[in-house]
N, C-alpha and C positions, 0 to 999 in steps of 0.2 A: 649735390645736384645730379639728377639722373641724366647720363648722356643720351639715353634713348627717349628724347623728348617726343611729344605728340607729333611735332612737325616732321619727324623722321619716319613715321609709319607710312607704309605704302597706302596710297589712296587718300591721303590727307593733303600734305603740302604739295606732293607731286601731282595729284589729281583730285582736287577738292570736290569734284562733282560725282565721283565714283560711288561714294557711300550713299548719298541721297538718291541717286539713280537706282541703285540696287534695292533700296527700300521701296522706291516707287514701283519698280517692276514686280517685286514680291507682293506688294499690297494689291496691285491691279490683278495679278494672277490669282491671289487668294479670293478677291472679290468675285472674279469670274467663276471660279470653282464653286463658291458659295451660291452664286446666282443659278448655276446649273443644277445644284442640289435642291434648292428651294422651289424651283419653278417648273411649270408644265412646258414640255417641248414637243408640240404636236408635229406629226409628219404632214406632208402636203395633202395626203388623202388617208383617212382612217375609217375603218368600219365601226359602226355604232350599233349597239343592241336596241332593238325596238321591243317594247313590252306590250303584249296583248293580254287583256283580262277577259276570261270567259270566252264565250262564243260570239265574238264580234262579227257583225254582218259584213259582207263584201260590198264594195262600191260597185254600182252597175253602169254599163255603158249608157250614154245619153242622160244620165241622172243630173239633176240640178243640186248644187251643193252651196251651202252658206258658210263663209269663212271669215274669221276675225283675226286681225293682227293688232297687237297691243304691246307697247313697251311699258312694263309694269313698274319700272324704277325701283327694283328690288323691294317692292311692297312697303315703301316708306310712307306712302300717302303724300299729301301736298303741304303738310305743315312744317317742313324743314327747308332750310336754306343752306345747301351743302357747300363745303369749302371749294370744290372745283367750279362752282358758279359764283364764287366771291363771298360766300356766307361763312358762318362760324361752325356749322354742324358737321359732325363726323360719324356719330352713332345714332341708330334708330332704336326706339324702345320696343320691347317685345310685344306689348299690348297693341301698339300701332301696326306692327307687322301682321299680327293675327287678325286685327280688325279689317285691314286692307284686303287680306286674303278672302275674308268672308264677303266683302263688298264686290270683289271681282267675281267670286263664285255666284253671287246673286245676279250680277249683270249677265254672266254667261248663261245661267239658267233661263233668264227672261228673254235673251236674244236668240236662244236655241240654234247655235251654229253646229255644223258637222265637223269642222276643223278649227282649231285655235292655235295661232302662231304667237308665241310670247318671246319677248327679249328682256334681258336684265333680270333673270330669276336667280337669286343668290342661293348658294348651298355651302354651309360651313364657314361663312365669312364673319370676321369680327364685327364689322359694321352693322350686321343684322343678327346679332346675338348668337352666331354659330348655328342658326336654324337651317333646316332643309326646307326651303320654300317650295320646292317641287312637291314634296309630300303635303305641305299645307294646302297648296292649290288643288292637288288631286283630291284631298279630303273635302274641299269646298265645292268642287265641280260635281255636276250631275253624274249619276252612275253610268250613263250612256257615253261619257267622254273620258273614260279611264285609260284607254289605250294611249300610249305616249312614247316619245323618243326625245332625248336631250343630248346636247353637246356643249362642252365647256369652251368658253373663250376668254376666261380669266381664272387661273388657278395657281395659287402660291401658298406655300406653307407659312411664309412670313414675308410681308412687304415692309421694308424699313422706312418708308415715307413717314414723316412725323405726324401726318394726319391719319395714318392707317395703323401702323405698328401691330400687325397681326396677320392672320391668314385671310386670303381672298378666294372667292369662288363665285363665278357667274356663268349662267347657261342660256343657250337658246333652247326652246322647248316647243314641241308640236304635240297637241292633244287631238285625238280623233275618235269619232264614233265608229269608224270603219276599221277593219283589220289592217294592220301595218306590216309591211314586208321589209326588204333590205334597206338599210340606212347607212349614210356616209357623212363624214365631216370633211369639208374642203377648207384648207387654210387660205386666207386672203392675204394679199400684200400688206406690209406693215409700214408705218411711218418711220422714216430714217431717224435713228437715235443712237446714242451711245449704246453699244451692245449689252452692257451690264444693265443700264437703265431699261432698255428695251425688254430684257428678260423678265422684268418685274411688271411690265405693262400688259394691257389686254392684247390678246391674239385673235383679232377679228376673224370670223369664220362664216361659212355657208353650210347650213344643215339641210340635208336632203333625205327624203324617205319615199319609198315606193308604196303606193296604196293599191293593192292588187284587185283586179276584176276577175269574175268567174271564168272569163274566156282566155285567161293566161296573160292578158295585157295589164297595164297598170297606169295610174296617174302618178306623176312625180310631183311632190310638194316640197317647196324650198323656203327656208326661213333664214333671214340674215339681219345683221346690225352693223352698219358700216362705221368707219372712223368718225369720232366726234371732234378730234383735235388734230387736224392735218398739219398744223404748224407751217403753213406756206409751201408745203411739198405737193407733189403730184399724186399723192397716195389715193385720193378719191377717184381720179381717172384710172389708176391701175386697178383699184378694187372693182370699179364698174366693168372694166375690160375683162377681169377674171370672171365676173358673173356672166357676162355675155359669152365668153368661151363655153361655159357650161350650158347655157340656154341654147346656144346655136348647135351644140353637139346633140342635145336632146331633140331639137326641132328637125335637124337633118335626118334623124331616124324616125320622124313622125310620131314621137312620143309626146302625149299631152302633158302639160305641166302648169303649175301655178306657183308664182314666187311672191312672197310678201315680206314685210319687215320695216325696220327703221333705217332709212337710207342716209339720214343726216345730210340731205341735199334738198334744195328748193326745186319746184317745178320750173322748167324753162320759162323765163320771162317774169316770174313772180317777184324777184328781188327788186326790180325797178318800181314796182307798185307798192312796196313796203317802206315804212319810215326807217331811217337809220337806226332807231332804237329797237326795231323789231326784226330786221332782216338778218341779224347775226353776222357771222364771218364767211358767209357763203359767196361763191364766185358766180359770175355770169360771163359767158354762157355756162349753165349748170351741166355738170358732168353726167347727170342722169338723162340728159337729152339723148345720149347715145342708145339708151334702152328704148325710149319712146320712139325713136326713129325706126326701130326694128319690130317692136311688139306693142300690142294694145296694153294700156295701163290706166289705172285710176288712183287718185283723182285725175280726170281728164284735164289736159293742159288748158284748154279753152275755159273751163270752169274754174280752175285753180288760179287763173290770171284775170278773170272777168269781174263784173260788177258785184257778183255774189261770192267772191273768192273766200270770204271769211267762213263760208260753210265747209270749205275744204281744209281749214287749218286743223292740224293734229298735234301741234306742239304749243304748250302754254307757257306763259311768263308771269312772274310774280308781279302783282299790282296791289300794294298794301298787304292786307291780310288774306287776299284771295289770289287766284290765278286767272289769266284771260288767254284765250287762243290767239296766237300771233303769226304763225306761219305753218307751212305744210312740210312734213319730214317723212311721213309714212305712206307706203304705196303697196299696190298689188299690180302684177303683170301676169299675162297669160300667153300660152302658145297659140299658134294660128288656128288650131282646131278647137280650142276652148273659148266659148263665148262669154264675155262679161255682161251680165244682165242688168246690173245696177249696183250702186254703192252708197254709203252714207257714213258720216262721222258721228259717233255717239257722244253728244255733249251733255245731255240732261243726266244729272246725277253722277257724272264722272269727273268733274273739275277738281274734286278733292281726293281723287284716288291715285293719280300719278301726274307727272309733268307732261305726259302724252295723253291723247284721247284715242279710244279704239276706232279703227277703221273696219267697216263691215262691207263685204261684197258678196254677190251671188254669181255663180258660174254654171254654165251648162256644158257638160262633157260631150265629146264627140259621140255620135251614134255608131253602132257596130259597122265596121268597114270604112268609116269616114277617113279620108286622107287629108293631110295638111295642104293648104293652098298657098303658094308663094308667088 
């Protein structure tokens, strides 16, 4: 019999928790280092390169511009029921992606916008066949809309989630018929999570680009996609406050701006008018009310909560083999010197393109020398 039995080794009989604890610390440290290696870690503000093609025209003071914002759901179309919505689907067929890109291209050509703000554009993701959807969309768009800028808000070399198990990449994109200038990406507050889990999740952002005018001034265009799964936290309020910080900064300097995107928030008062099956997990009062209190926005609250509020619905829900519009999640806002002339939600022909519908609005820019009125 060996006198140095296992019970005499340091850290076993004397401290039975030491060995498991050391393994736990080592495993956590290893997982953290791996997450740092695999994932994108943006700074609070990052410069982004804008790409201009050929001799793009300059935007002119006082000009009227037509703008589209559209969450394209990574070009999956409407035929899937994904795992994060309680369905079985995880991957999208290449043919469906290419077909959806062409449908969006046809819609953009027919609606003739000057600026297009897109959310959920995948690039290099396993779920979308590793395709560069920005390139697909650019090829499908009219030649006049080839100037663009993009910012990542999900990028990972490998996500170990059992429903993903591969690389992820998702971008905010702005296409423009006008010449683009300086661009920046602003990091938005994140939902509190385990730091390692958080590393693999989306890092919501605000994409901003300057559209220069011949007189040296410029219009600032901003695109965003706020948190979809707040998990009972105050992240929506924090993200809205971050947006307001930037909008207020621009407004105090009399710089005209247009903000659009998928806010994942209901208009103030809409929740009470929706059925429990269609209102989702949204709070009342809605956090987006803080922006409406300060700036003009569309859909207008009165219309988004009135008798014809269904005309303002931009998010669709599965109903058998099809999808139906059920609530409003997508918006435009504008600075005090930019006038919103009108807006509409494009429903016809778009219910099978994404889980969102495009929101279209027209704006008139300030005339030369016009100042903000507060």
